[in-house]
Every structure is written in C-alpha cells, then in structure tokens.
C-alpha positions in Angstrom: 68.4 87.0 112.1 68.7 90.9 112.0 68.5 92.1 108.5 69.6 95.9 107.9 69.0 98.1 104.7 71.7 101.0 104.4 70.1 104.4 104.3 70.8 105.2 101.4 69.0 102.6 99.7 65.9 103.7 101.6 66.1 107.0 100.1 67.0 106.2 96.8 65.0 103.0 96.2 62.0 104.8 94.9 63.9 106.4 92.6 63.9 102.7 90.7 60.3 102.4 90.9 57.6 103.1 93.4 57.5 99.4 94.3 61.0 98.8 95.1 61.2 100.0 98.7 58.5 97.6 99.2 60.3 95.0 97.2 63.4 95.5 99.5 61.1 94.8 102.8 59.9 91.5 101.3 63.5 90.7 100.3 65.1 91.7 104.2 61.8 89.6 105.4 62.8 86.5 103.4 66.8 87.0 104.4 65.6 87.0 107.9 64.4 83.4 107.2 66.7 82.2 105.2 69.9 84.0 105.2 71.8 81.8 102.7 69.4 82.2 99.9 71.9 84.4 97.9 73.9 83.1 95.6 77.9 84.4 95.5 78.8 87.8 93.3 81.2 89.3 91.6 82.2 90.7 95.0 83.6 88.2 97.5 81.7 88.6 100.5 79.1 89.8 98.9 75.9 87.6 98.2 72.9 88.4 95.5 69.2 88.0 95.2 67.2 88.2 92.4 63.9 90.0 92.9 61.0 89.0 90.2 59.5 92.3 89.2 56.5 91.1 88.4 55.6 90.2 91.8 55.4 94.3 92.5 53.8 97.0 91.3 55.6 99.6 89.4 59.3 97.6 90.2 61.4 96.2 87.7 63.3 92.7 88.1 66.0 93.9 90.5 69.4 92.7 91.8 69.9 92.8 95.2 73.5 92.4 97.1 74.1 91.7 100.7 76.6 90.7 103.1 76.1 88.0 105.9 77.8 87.8 109.1 76.8 85.0 112.3 73.9 86.9 113.3 73.5 89.9 110.8 72.9 91.0 107.5 73.3 94.2 105.6 71.5 95.1 102.3 74.4 97.1 100.3 73.1 98.0 97.1 69.8 97.0 94.9 70.1 97.6 90.9 67.7 96.6 88.1 68.8 93.4 86.4 70.3 94.2 82.9 68.9 92.6 79.7 70.9 89.4 78.9 73.7 90.2 76.7 75.4 87.2 74.9 78.0 89.6 73.5 79.3 90.5 77.0 80.0 86.7 78.0 83.3 86.7 80.3 86.2 85.2 78.0 87.5 81.6 79.5 91.1 83.7 79.8 89.4 86.6 82.1 87.3 84.4 84.1 90.6 82.0 84.9 92.3 85.0 85.8 89.4 86.1 88.0 89.6 83.0 89.4 93.1 82.8 90.4 92.9 86.0 91.9 90.0 85.2 94.2 92.0 81.9 95.4 95.1 84.6 96.3 93.0 87.1 98.4 91.5 86.0 102.0 87.7 86.5 102.0 87.6 88.1 105.0 89.9 90.4 104.1 88.0 91.0 100.8 84.8 91.3 102.3 86.3 94.1 104.9 87.5 96.1 102.0 83.9 95.8 100.2 82.5 97.3 103.4 85.2 100.0 103.7 84.4 101.1 100.1 81.0 101.1 100.6 80.8 102.8 103.7 83.2 105.6 102.9 81.7 106.1 99.5 78.3 106.2 101.4 79.8 109.1 103.9 80.4 111.3 100.5 76.8 110.5 98.8 75.1 111.4 102.4 77.1 114.7 102.3 76.1 115.7 99.2 72.8 114.9 99.0 72.3 117.1 102.1 74.9 119.8 101.2 75.6 119.9 97.4 72.3 118.3 95.3 73.8 119.3 91.7 77.1 117.2 92.7 74.6 114.3 94.2 72.4 114.0 91.0 75.5 114.1 88.8 76.5 110.8 90.2 75.8 107.7 87.8 74.0 104.8 88.7 76.1 101.6 89.3 77.5 99.8 87.2 76.0 95.9 86.5 78.3 92.8 86.6 77.9 92.2 83.1 79.1 95.6 82.3 82.0 94.8 84.8 82.5 92.0 82.8 83.0 93.4 79.6 85.1 96.0 81.1 87.6 93.6 82.6 87.0 91.9 78.5 88.6 95.4 77.4 91.4 95.6 79.9 92.3 92.0 79.7 92.9 91.9 83.6 90.9 91.4 86.6 89.4 94.5 88.0 90.6 94.8 92.0 87.9 94.1 94.6 88.0 97.9 96.1 87.5 99.4 92.4 84.4 97.0 91.5 83.1 97.6 94.9 83.3 101.5 94.0 81.8 101.0 90.5 78.8 98.8 91.5 78.0 101.6 93.7 78.5 104.5 91.5 79.6 104.2 87.5 80.9 107.5 86.9 80.6 111.2 87.7 78.9 113.0 84.9 80.0 116.6 87.3 78.0 119.2 89.3 77.5 121.9 87.0 80.9 121.1 85.7 82.8 120.3 88.4 83.5 116.8 90.0 83.1 116.0 93.6 86.6 114.8 94.2 89.5 116.8 95.6 90.7 119.3 93.4 87.1 118.8 91.6 88.5 115.5 89.8 85.7 113.0 88.9 85.4 109.2 88.8 85.3 108.2 85.3 82.1 106.4 83.6 83.4 102.6 82.4 83.7 103.9 78.7 86.1 106.4 79.6 88.1 103.9 81.6 88.4 101.7 78.4 89.3 104.7 76.2 92.1 106.0 78.7 93.7 102.6 79.1 93.5 101.9 75.3 95.1 105.3 74.5 97.9 104.5 77.3 98.7 101.2 76.2 99.1 102.2 72.4 101.7 104.8 73.8 103.6 102.2 75.6 103.4 99.8 72.5 104.8 102.8 70.3 107.5 103.3 73.2 107.9 99.5 73.3 108.8 99.6 69.2 111.5 102.2 70.3 112.9 100.6 73.4 114.3 98.0 70.7 117.0 100.2 69.8 117.5 101.6 73.0 120.2 100.2 75.8 118.3 98.7 78.9 118.9 101.8 80.9 117.4 104.1 78.1 114.1 102.3 77.7 111.2 103.8 78.6 108.0 102.9 80.4 105.0 105.1 79.9 102.4 102.8 81.2 101.9 99.4 82.4 98.9 96.9 81.9 98.3 96.9 85.4 97.1 100.3 85.6 93.7 101.3 85.3 92.3 105.0 85.0 90.0 105.7 87.8 89.6 109.6 88.2 89.9 112.0 85.6 91.1 115.8 85.9 87.4 116.7 85.1 84.4 115.5 84.1 85.2 116.4 80.5 88.7 116.3 81.1 90.6 113.0 80.9 94.0 114.5 79.8 95.3 113.5 83.5 94.3 111.9 86.4 94.4 109.0 88.8 95.3 105.3 88.1 94.9 102.2 90.4 97.8 99.6 89.9 96.1 96.3 90.2 99.4 95.0 91.2 100.4 97.0 94.1 96.8 98.7 95.0 98.0 102.1 95.1 97.1 104.8 93.2 99.4 106.8 90.7 99.2 109.9 88.6 98.8 109.6 84.4 98.9 112.4 82.2 98.7 113.1 78.4 102.7 114.5 78.5 103.5 110.7 80.0 105.9 112.3 82.3 107.3 109.8 85.2 103.6 109.4 87.6 104.8 108.8 90.8 103.1 106.9 93.2 100.3 108.8 95.5 101.0 106.5 98.1 97.3 106.2 98.5 94.9 103.4 98.7 91.6 103.8 96.5 90.3 103.7 100.4 92.3 105.9 101.9 91.9 108.3 99.3 88.0 108.2 99.5 88.4 108.2 103.3 90.2 111.8 103.2 87.7 113.1 101.1 85.0 112.0 103.0 87.0 113.5 106.2 87.7 116.6 104.5 83.9 117.1 103.8 82.6 116.4 107.2 85.1 118.7 108.9 86.3 120.9 106.4 88.2 123.1 109.2 90.9 120.3 109.5 91.3 119.6 105.5 94.9 119.8 104.6 95.1 118.8 100.8 92.3 120.5 99.5 89.3 123.0 100.5 85.5 122.3 99.9 83.3 125.0 99.5 79.7 125.5 97.3 78.8 127.2 94.3 75.2 127.3 94.3 74.1 123.4 95.0 77.6 122.1 93.6 80.3 121.0 95.5 83.4 123.2 94.4 87.0 122.3 95.9 89.2 125.3 96.1 92.4 124.2 94.5 90.8 124.2 91.0 88.5 127.0 91.0 88.1 129.1 88.1 89.4 132.7 89.3 86.7 134.2 87.5 84.2 132.3 89.9 86.1 132.8 92.9 83.2 135.6 94.5 80.6 133.0 94.2 82.8 130.4 95.9 81.2 129.7 99.9 83.9 127.8 102.1 82.5 125.2 104.0 82.9 125.8 107.8 82.6 123.1 110.8 
C-alpha cells in the first residue's frame, strides 16, 4: 500500500513539536501494513488515527486524518488531540441531524468534496508561504472535531461537508498586517465569530418575524435563514458584511449589517476557493480582483487603502 503525506504537512508538522514529523513517518508505515486501522471521522471518506505522544520525544497526542483508496492512502491533516471537554458533547438532536445528512449524501461524492477543498486550500497556503509569509502566519490552525461539534450545537444545524473540511484545515484568518487573504482582502471568520454573526442575524430575523405578523404575505420580510452559515468577513476585524454558505443550497451569498437582499454569489465554496487559487497562481488572468504585495502580506487591489497604493506591488505571471 502506497502512503503519501501531504507536502504541507511535512513542512508544518515540526511546528507542533520536534517529534511530530517522525511520528507521522511511523503512522505512515503502520498504515501501509494496516490501511483500515483508522476510525470514521466527522468527514465522510476520512479516517483518523490517534497517536500516543508519550511514545515519541517532544510530541503531543495527535489526531491524524487520512483518505484511503484501493491501492493508495494520503494523510491529509494532523492536529493535537484536544483535551476532553464534557460540556461540548454533541446533543442528540444535532447528532441525529448529522446522521440523516450522511444518509442522504453519496460517500463517494463527499470524499471527493473533501479532496477538492483540501487540494484547493493547500494551493492557496503553499502560495502564501512562498510569497506572503505575513499572510500565511496569520492563518489559524485547523479546528478540532470537538470545536466543530460545539459550533454545530450553537448553530443548531449540521455543518456542510465542504465547510467542515475547510475548518479542519484552517479555522480562521487573523489577517496579514490587517488584510485577509481572500479576494477583496476578505478573511475567513473564526469559529467564535461565525457563532456571533449567526446569532445576530437570527435575532434580526426574529425581530422581523414579530413585525411580519402584522404584514400581508407579500409584505413579509426575510433577512436571514437558519441554513445560512457565515464564512467570510469583509476583513479580519470587520464582520459588518461578508459571505455565507447556505447549507440548503450549497451556494454562497452576501450578508451585511443593513440586511438588504443578499443575492446569490452563484459560487460554491469550492469554486470560490479555486478561483482565488487561480488568481494567485496566474495573476495576469485574474478578472474579479488583482493580487499584489505590501511587504510580506497579500493585498488585493480592489480594497486597498488609497494611502498605501504607492506601497502596493502587483503580481505578474
């Protein structure tokens, strides 16, 4: 059995501890002999193996995720095992919702979605590491399954597979020198910010529902739906507007504090990330926005501060 380790993991594993790269190598050897040793994770198509850090020098307990094909395995992520937190136990209602969702989705399709998100996000992070180290350093580590379960409890709905896959790779963007790494200098929301924005929007809709009782059917206003999950903010410190992922449709949409009609982006999360990666790798062909650099940070042309235009260096290629 051929076992591959994602290149980005080889580059970043030592950040978790000097013994982590060797622990990954040992896990890869064990998987080659026993590819079914892992257990099902929260990501369909992804198995996980727990590593006892005490067996290795300078290595925490680890959770290693991998995808298995008939004659090939690829290790996709590694993260420290979070401490047990009984208060974050997934409620039965959420667990049943997640089980129903899994039953309705083709496992082959969901596994392919996980690979698409991981491959695309690694294209972006590899570019950032090589060209914009400040932006790369601003990306948060991936979220644990415990943290995602707690967020699902807060939202009251299952997290779509593509969003779960992304958050297990990176759970937010603190902004390189104040700019997010996505087009328009937008930033991935942290999980706490996701819950906060979602709560504000649901409160706004509750207020509208009260007012709607006195309106005719044609006059009733919907400013938010429970299936909309905030994903991207206007900036690392600005959540007044951004993009949500509608768990019911799979498409992105716009939100803002003014609660105007959002309109669909007609992008899925995967196509949105793919376009961002394409623009970074081939900036001459970029259409929606133009990537450039200020110092060690990625800065997109559409949202640059006029006072810093002279510092902005467009990318070519």
